[in-house]
N, C-alpha and C positions, 0 to 999 in steps of 0.2 A: 504493500500500500504506500510505503514512504516514497518509492521511486517516482510514480506518476505524480504524486502531490508536489514533490519538489520540482519536477519538470514544469508544472503549472506555475509555480512561484518564479522559476527562471524566466518563463515567457513573460510574466508580468514585469519582472525587472527590466527586460529588454524593451518592452513596450513603453515603459515610463522613463527610460534613461534620459530622454531629451529634457526632462524637467529637472535633472539632478546636477546641473553645473559640472558635468563630467567631460573629459577629453581623453583621447588616446595619444595625445602629444605630451612631451615632457613639459612640466611646469617651469616657468622662468625662475631663476634665482631671485630671492627677495630678502627683505630685512628679517630679523628674528621675530618670533611670534608676537612678542609684546608690542611691536611697532607696526604690525600689519593692520590694515583697515578692511572691514568687510564691505563689499560692494552692495550687499543686500540692505543696508541701513541708510536712510536719507540723511542722518546726522551721525556719521561714524565717530567712534571714540576708541581709545586704545583698549586692548584687552587687559582686564585687571591682572595683577601679578598673582602667581600661585601662593598658596598658604606658606608662610615663612617656615623654613626648616624641614618640611616633610609632606605628608599626605594631607588631602583636603580637610579631613576631620581629626587630624592630630596623629602624631607618631610617625615612624618610618618603616614599620613592619605591617604587612597586610594581615597575616594569620598568626595566631588565633584571635587577635583582637577584633577583627572586622568580619561582618557578613556582607557579601556583595550582592546587590540586586540591581538588575539593569533593564533598560529598554534599548531596542535596536531600531535602526531606521535609515532611510535614504530620503533626502529631500524630494518632495513631490511624489513619493511612491508609498501611499498608505498600505498597500498590500505587503510591504516588507517591514512593517513594524510601526510603533507609535510615533517615532521621532521623525515624522515627515514634515511637520510644520508646528506652529504654536509652541515653540520650544519651552518658553517660560512656564506655560500652563502644564505642559507634559512633565517638566522637571518637578513642579510642585506635586503633581499626582504621583510621580515615582518616589518622591521623598516620603510621602504618606505610606505608600505600598511597602517600602523598604522596612518600615518599623514593624510590620506584621511578620517579618522574617528574623527579627533580632535574635530571639532564642538565647539570650544571655550574652550577646555580642553587641558591638557598636555597628549599626547599619551604615554602610558606605555605598550610596547609589552610584550607578555606572551608566553613562551614556555611550552606547556603541554605535558609532557612525560608520556606515559602509563607505569607506574612502576610495576603494578600488572595487568596481562592480563588474561581474562577468557579463558579457554581451553575446547575443546570438549572431552578430555580424562581425566581419573581420576587423573593421576599423582601418585607419591609415597605415598602421604598422603591422596589421595582420595578426594581432595578439588577442583578439576577442575580449577586450576589457576596456573600461573607461575609468579615468582617474578624476577624483574630486579636486576642484581647484582650491588653492590655498585660502582664498577669501571665505569659502564656505566652511572649510575646516576651522578657520578662525572664529566664525560665527558660533559654531558648536562649542568650541573651547571657552568662549566668552560666557555662554550660558552655564556650562559646567562649573566654571569658577565662581560665578555668581551664586550658585546653589551648593557649592562645596561638594562637588561630585568629581569622580574620575571620568576621563574621556578615553575610550578605546577606539582605535582606528582599525577597522576590519578590512581585510584584503581577500577578494575573490579574484585570483590572478588570471583566469582564463588560460591562454597558452603561454603567458609570460612566466619566467622563472620567479619563484617567490622571494628569494633573498634580495635580488636587485629592487624589487618592489618595496620591500621592507626598508632598505637603505635609502631609497628615495624620500622616505618620510622621516629621515634622521633629525631634521630640524625640529620636528614636533616631538619625536621620541626622546629628545634630550630634555624635555620639560618634565618636572617631577610628578605631574598629575596626568600624564598621557601614557597609556599602555597600548598593547597590540593584540589584535585578534586575526586569526587565519582560518579561512573556510576552505579546506582542501577538496570538498565536494565539487568545487568549481575550478580546480587546478587540473587542467586536461593536457593531454599529449599534443605533439605537433600536427597530428592529422585529425584531431578530435574537436568537437564543438561543445561548449558548455551547455548543460541542460539536456543534451541528447544522451550523454553517458555520465556515470559517476566519475569525478576526478579522484585523485589519489596522492598521498604523500607517504613518507617513511619516517621512522623514528630518527634516523640519521639527519634527515632534512629538518625536522622539528628541532633537533639538538643544535644544528647550525644556527637557527634563528635565536634560540635561547642563549647560545654562547655570544652571539653578536649583541643582544640586549644587555647581557651581563657586562660586556665591555663598556657599553655606554653608561651603565649605572656606576661602575667603578671609576671610570675616567672623569665623570662629571659630578661625583659625590651625591648621587640621587638616592631617594628612598627606594624601597623595593618596587619593582615594576611588574605589572600584571601582563602575562602572555597567555592568551586563550586560544586553543584550537578546537574547532567544532567538528563533531563526528556523529553521524546518524546510522552508520553501518560498519561492521567489522572490516569490510573490503576497502574502506577509505584510508585506513592507516595500517601499514605493515611494519613489523619489527619494532613495535613501540618501545620495547625495552632498551633500544639504543638511545632513547631520550634520557639524559642524565641530569642531575641537579647542577645548577649554576648559581654562583653567589649573586644575590640581589634580584633574582628573577623568580617570580611565583607563577608556575605553569599550571594551567587549569584545563582539563578536558570538559568541554560543554557537550553533554549527551543530548543530541537534537532529535530524539525519537518523536514521531508524529502519530497522532491518532487517538484512539480510545485509551483510557487510563491503563487498562490491562496491557495493551501493546506497548505503551511508554515504559511500563514497569519491566517488561521483558527486555526491551532495548537497554534500559538502565542496567539490568543485571548482566547482560552480555558485555557491555562496554566498561563496566566498573570492576568486574571480577579480574583479579590479578593486576590491578592498576599499579604502574611503576611507583616506587617511593618518591620520585621527583614530581609526581603529578597529583594535583588536587581534583576533586570531583565537582562538576557543575551540571546544571539541569536547565533545559529550555522548554518554555511553554509557548504555544502558538494560539493567539486569540481566535483566528479564523479556522485553521485546519483542525486543531484539536476539538474545537466546539462542534464541528460537524459530527463528531462521534460520541458526544455526551458532554456533561458539564466540565468546565475547566477545573483542573486540580486546584485545591485550596492551598494556602500557605501551610496549614497544619499537615495536609497530606504530603506536600513536598518535603517538609522538614522531618517527616517520619522515615524518609528514605535512609538506607544505610549503604555506603558511608554518607555522612552529612554532605548535602550539596552546598558548598561554600560560596558558590555563585549561582544565582537564579536569574535567567534572562527571559524577557517577554518579547515576542515578535508578533 
């Protein structure tokens, strides 16, 4: 059931890409984030600085102090999550939702922006992906900082290699409150088209991303940085045990099973059994796709899962 549903989502992403301020061309070099202006605002103002010394709601360590709860989104594409527009209102709603997941921890809300989106067409460089422009990323970071939230930049690379796409976002990843997400379902081979087949990654490839992020953390004196990889099927990640711990990086597997609660629980069990020591567990809920099969799981039901989902994301 998950395959066809995700293909529908992919088609929606492609159909709505024109609304998302994306391009398949390299972004021009610009000033550091605090000096960039967003073209979306009639009265632009500088992005507020990050919280002094650490994470948005205090400290420099993610777990076990915090419980992460997030919304995902792409500007102008409501089918891909709540963060399509009205960001301040959505941030306020997310803040309230996060408190339902506290369970003895400090809630830390997360805004996950799809900064590189897979496409069903080649684009100018033939890599089947579009890149969010810096002004739009800046807009989301401004809202995240206003509400003391983390910003995650999500990459659906299409035919592009993942590590160069990550490195292209380095100016943002050097910020103390910006993390990374990778959706390998949309990482396809040189003769494949996103949405027609499942993409794939390896533990070694994930490890190379974590190692790169660790270098940024150590060289820039940053607090711990979140690295999420999404997975909805065992076939999407191979040799996961090659993913090792890296100083300063908190790696989370988001289990993205879709459908009825019973199906989501089966996917959860498959993908969290034998989880490597370097990987924390996360859980994803789909407002539309899951609801087609029954009521959306409640915070109490989600938090009853074992191991504890330390990140819960809503799309």
